C-alpha positions in Angstrom: 0.0 0.0 0.3 1.1 3.4 -0.9 1.8 6.4 1.3 -1.6 8.7 2.0 -2.7 12.3 2.3 -5.3 13.7 4.0 -7.8 16.1 1.9 -5.2 18.7 2.3 -2.2 16.8 0.9 -1.2 16.1 4.2 0.9 13.1 4.7 0.8 10.3 7.9 4.3 10.2 9.2 3.8 10.6 13.1 1.8 8.4 15.6 1.8 9.5 19.4 0.3 6.2 21.1 -1.1 7.1 24.7 -0.2 3.5 26.6 -2.3 5.1 29.6 -4.8 7.9 30.6 -3.5 7.6 34.5 -1.1 10.4 35.6 0.7 11.1 39.2 0.5 14.3 38.6 -2.6 17.0 38.4 -1.6 19.3 36.3 -3.4 22.8 36.0 -3.8 22.7 32.0 -4.4 19.5 31.6 -5.8 16.7 34.9 -7.2 19.7 37.1 -8.3 18.0 40.4 -11.7 19.5 40.5 -12.5 17.4 37.2 -10.1 14.6 38.2 -10.2 14.2 41.8 -9.4 10.8 43.9 -12.9 9.7 42.8 -12.1 9.9 39.2 -12.5 6.5 37.0 -9.8 5.8 35.1 -10.1 3.5 32.1 -10.2 -0.6 33.6 -6.7 -1.9 32.5 -8.8 -4.7 30.0 -10.1 -1.6 28.7 -6.3 -0.6 27.5 -4.7 -1.8 24.2 -2.4 -5.1 24.6 1.4 -3.9 23.8 0.7 -7.1 20.9 -2.4 -5.0 19.4 -0.4 -1.7 20.0 2.6 -3.5 17.7 0.1 -4.7 14.9 -1.2 -0.9 14.8 2.4 0.6 13.8 2.6 -2.7 11.4 -0.7 -1.2 9.6 0.9 2.4 9.7 3.7 2.1 8.2 3.1 1.2 4.1 0.8 4.1 5.0 3.9 6.6 5.8 4.2 6.5 9.4 8.3 6.3 10.7 8.0 7.9 13.8 6.1 7.0 16.9 6.1 9.0 20.3 4.9 7.3 23.5 2.5 9.3 25.7 0.1 9.4 28.3 -1.4 10.0 31.0 2.1 9.3 31.9 3.2 6.2 30.3 6.0 5.6 32.7 3.2 4.1 34.6 2.5 1.4 32.9 4.1 -1.6 33.6 7.1 -2.9 31.0 7.0 -0.4 28.7 10.7 -1.2 27.8 9.0 -4.2 26.3 6.7 -3.1 24.3 10.0 -0.3 23.0 11.8 -3.2 22.3 8.9 -4.8 19.8 8.3 -1.4 18.4 11.8 -0.9 17.6 11.9 -4.0 15.7 8.8 -3.4 13.1 10.6 -2.7 9.9 10.2 1.4 8.7 9.9 2.4 12.1 13.4 5.2 11.8 12.7 6.8 15.1 10.9 6.5 18.7 10.3 8.7 20.9 8.6 9.0 24.9 6.8 12.1 26.7 7.1 12.5 30.4 6.7 14.5 33.2 10.0 13.3 34.1 8.8 12.1 37.9 9.9 7.6 37.0 13.3 9.3 35.1 15.9 8.8 37.4 14.5 5.0 37.7 13.7 4.5 34.1 16.2 6.3 32.1 18.8 3.6 31.4 16.2 0.8 30.7 14.3 2.9 28.4 17.9 3.6 26.3 18.8 -0.2 26.3 15.3 -0.9 25.1 16.0 1.2 22.1 14.0 4.6 22.7 15.4 7.3 20.8 14.4 10.5 22.5 12.6 11.5 25.5 10.8 15.0 26.2 10.4 16.0 29.5 7.3 18.6 30.7 8.9 21.3 32.9 6.6 24.4 33.2 8.9 26.4 36.1 12.3 26.0 37.7 10.8 27.8 40.9 10.0 25.1 43.0 6.4 26.9 44.7 5.5 27.6 41.3 6.5 24.0 39.9 4.2 22.3 42.9 1.4 24.9 42.4 1.3 23.5 38.5 2.1 20.1 39.0 -0.8 20.7 42.2 0.7 17.5 44.1 3.5 19.1 45.1 5.9 17.9 43.5 9.3 18.8 43.9 11.0 20.5 40.6 14.5 19.0 42.2 13.4 15.5 41.5 12.8 16.1 37.9 15.3 17.9 37.1 17.3 14.7 38.5 15.5 12.9 35.5 16.4 15.2 33.2 20.0 14.1 34.4 19.1 10.9 34.4 18.5 11.1 30.8 21.2 12.6 29.3 23.5 10.1 31.2 21.9 7.1 29.6 22.6 8.8 26.4 18.4 10.5 25.6 19.9 13.3 23.6 19.3 15.4 22.9 16.2 16.0 25.2 13.3 18.0 24.7 12.1 20.1 27.3 8.5 21.1 27.2 6.9 24.4 28.9 3.5 25.5 29.0 3.2 29.0 29.4 0.3 30.6 31.3 0.1 34.0 32.2 0.2 35.3 35.5 0.9 31.5 36.6 5.1 30.7 35.1 5.3 33.2 32.5 8.0 35.2 35.1 9.9 31.5 34.5 10.8 31.5 30.7 14.6 33.4 31.1 15.6 31.6 34.0 14.5 28.1 31.9 16.6 29.2 29.0 19.9 30.8 30.9 19.5 26.9 32.7 19.2 24.7 30.1 21.6 26.6 27.2 24.3 24.5 28.8 22.8 21.2 28.4 22.0 19.3 25.6 18.7 20.0 25.9 16.2 22.0 23.4 13.9 24.0 25.6 10.7 24.3 24.3 7.8 27.3 25.0 4.2 26.5 24.3 1.7 28.5 24.3 -1.5 27.8 26.3 -4.2 26.1 24.5 -7.8 24.7 24.7 -7.1 20.9 24.5 -10.1 19.2 26.3 -12.7 21.4 28.4 -11.5 20.3 31.6 -8.7 23.0 32.2 -10.8 26.6 32.0 -9.0 27.9 29.1 -9.1 31.5 28.6 -7.5 33.6 25.7 -6.1 36.0 28.0 -4.4 33.4 30.0 -2.1 33.0 26.9 1.6 34.1 26.3 1.8 34.8 22.7 5.4 33.0 21.7 5.8 36.5 19.6 5.8 38.5 23.2 8.4 34.8 24.9 10.5 35.9 22.2 11.2 39.6 23.1 11.1 39.0 27.0 14.4 35.9 26.4 16.3 37.8 23.6 16.4 41.4 25.3 18.7 39.4 27.9 20.0 36.5 25.4 19.6 37.5 21.7 18.4 34.9 19.8 19.0 34.0 16.0 16.4 31.8 14.4 17.0 28.5 13.0 16.1 26.3 10.0 13.2 23.6 10.6 15.0 20.3 10.9 11.8 19.1 8.4 9.2 20.0 7.0 6.2 20.0 9.5 8.4 20.3 12.3 5.9 21.9 15.2 8.1 24.3 17.0 9.9 27.4 15.2 13.0 27.3 16.3 16.3 29.7 17.5 19.7 29.4 18.9 21.3 31.9 21.2 23.8 34.0 19.4 26.7 33.2 21.1 26.4 30.0 19.4 25.4 27.7 22.5 22.0 26.3 22.8 19.1 26.2 21.3 15.4 27.0 22.4 11.9 26.9 20.3 8.1 27.8 20.4 5.4 25.9 19.8 2.3 28.6 19.1 -0.7 26.6 17.9 -2.8 29.8 19.1 -1.1 32.7 17.1 0.9 31.0 14.6 -1.2 27.8 13.9 0.3 24.9 11.9 -2.3 23.3 11.1 -1.5 23.2 7.3 1.9 21.1 8.0 0.6 18.8 10.9 0.8 15.0 10.0 0.1 13.1 13.0 -2.2 11.0 14.0 -2.9 10.4 17.9 -3.9 6.4 19.1 -5.9 6.5 22.5 -5.0 3.9 25.6 -8.1 2.1 24.6 -7.7 2.3 20.9 -9.3 5.2 19.5 -7.8 7.1 16.9 -8.0 10.8 16.9 -6.9 12.4 13.5 -6.6 16.0 15.4 -5.2 16.9 19.1 -8.7 19.2 19.3 -11.1 15.9 17.9 -14.4 15.6 18.8 -14.3 11.8 18.4 -12.3 9.1 17.6 -12.5 6.2 15.2 -12.4 2.8 16.8 -9.4 0.3 16.4 -9.7 -1.8 19.1 -12.7 -3.3 18.1 -11.4 -4.1 14.7 -8.3 -5.4 16.2 -10.4 -7.7 18.3 -12.4 -9.2 15.3 -10.6 -12.3 14.5 -11.4 -12.1 10.9 -9.0 -8.8 11.2 -5.5 -8.6 9.8 -3.0 -6.2 9.4 -3.5 -5.4 5.7 -7.1 -4.8 6.8 -6.4 -2.6 9.8 -4.0 -0.7 7.2 -7.0 -0.3 4.6 -9.2 0.8 7.4 -6.0 3.5 8.8 -6.2 5.0 5.0 -9.5 5.3 5.1 -9.6 7.1 8.0 -6.7 9.9 6.8 -7.8 10.0 3.5 -10.8 11.5 4.7 -9.1 13.7 7.0 -9.8 17.7 7.4 -9.2 19.1 10.7 -8.0 22.8 10.8 -8.8 23.4 14.2 -6.3 26.0 15.3 -6.7 27.6 12.6 -10.6 28.5 13.1 -10.1 28.4 16.6 -12.9 30.9 17.9 -15.6 31.9 20.3 -17.8 29.2 18.4 -15.1 26.5 18.6 -13.8 27.0 21.7 -16.4 25.1 23.6 -16.6 22.3 21.7 -16.4 18.7 23.4 -13.0 17.7 23.0 -11.0 14.9 24.2 -9.0 15.6 26.9 -5.4 15.2 26.7 -4.5 12.8 29.7 -6.5 10.1 26.7 -4.5 10.9 24.1 -1.1 12.7 24.9 0.1 16.3 23.7 
């Protein structure tokens, strides 16, 4: 089967795979305690895709053009035996890169085994260097020092360059951006600032809480001059900059002020086996029922995936408005970022 493109000519290149909807943080912009409290019912483990089923979906996606995988959650390191999954995915012909997004809390214990299993890269979410600010944003009082320890463990394991993602919310952590830039510029770390997005329906998103990337750029460049860097590949979501003295790199992901829908080539697989063709999708497409059908095989699954992608016309960030903001959308904790 040939590579496929959607209604806007966008190829399928990346598959993001959520392995769990559970997380040990309650970040205010993703899983606020008000919605995900102690009595919140997460998916029964029996509803999660088995690792072999995830492998079958990846095998079906490769002929369509998928070359890069990213494991997400929830917090993916809460899923047992994740190294086993990584080894299996690494062995699939056509997969060139496997990355993982994590809050970093379990990296001190897990980084080396992830690297040995074949993980290529890791992205760590870190929203502040100030401990009080960080504890408030993760809302479980988790100390920033332990996330920094996890980043160091990933560096020691060779999972470099590490990417560190910072979601910036006005009045909460926007005073942290220069300190973060200074802290990571001398390390094998690419720091990326992400505009606060209206993902899901539970985070109370308001446009006035968004700090535009242009404003963040000006704040940093006033103290640490920056110069642009060409994208690594077509469709890269972050606009890249290096420090003018040649040390270090940062990026800006600007879904709100500079949408990149026109070059998006990502599909997302939820932990219970639904395919989402947009981070802001209102509904997913059930693959679990198909893959658990005893008559199904990889070829049939591949044909189904192709049909879904060819029909794709998503462009939420381009049309974001008061009319779209309150549409029912899947929560980020189900499909990752």
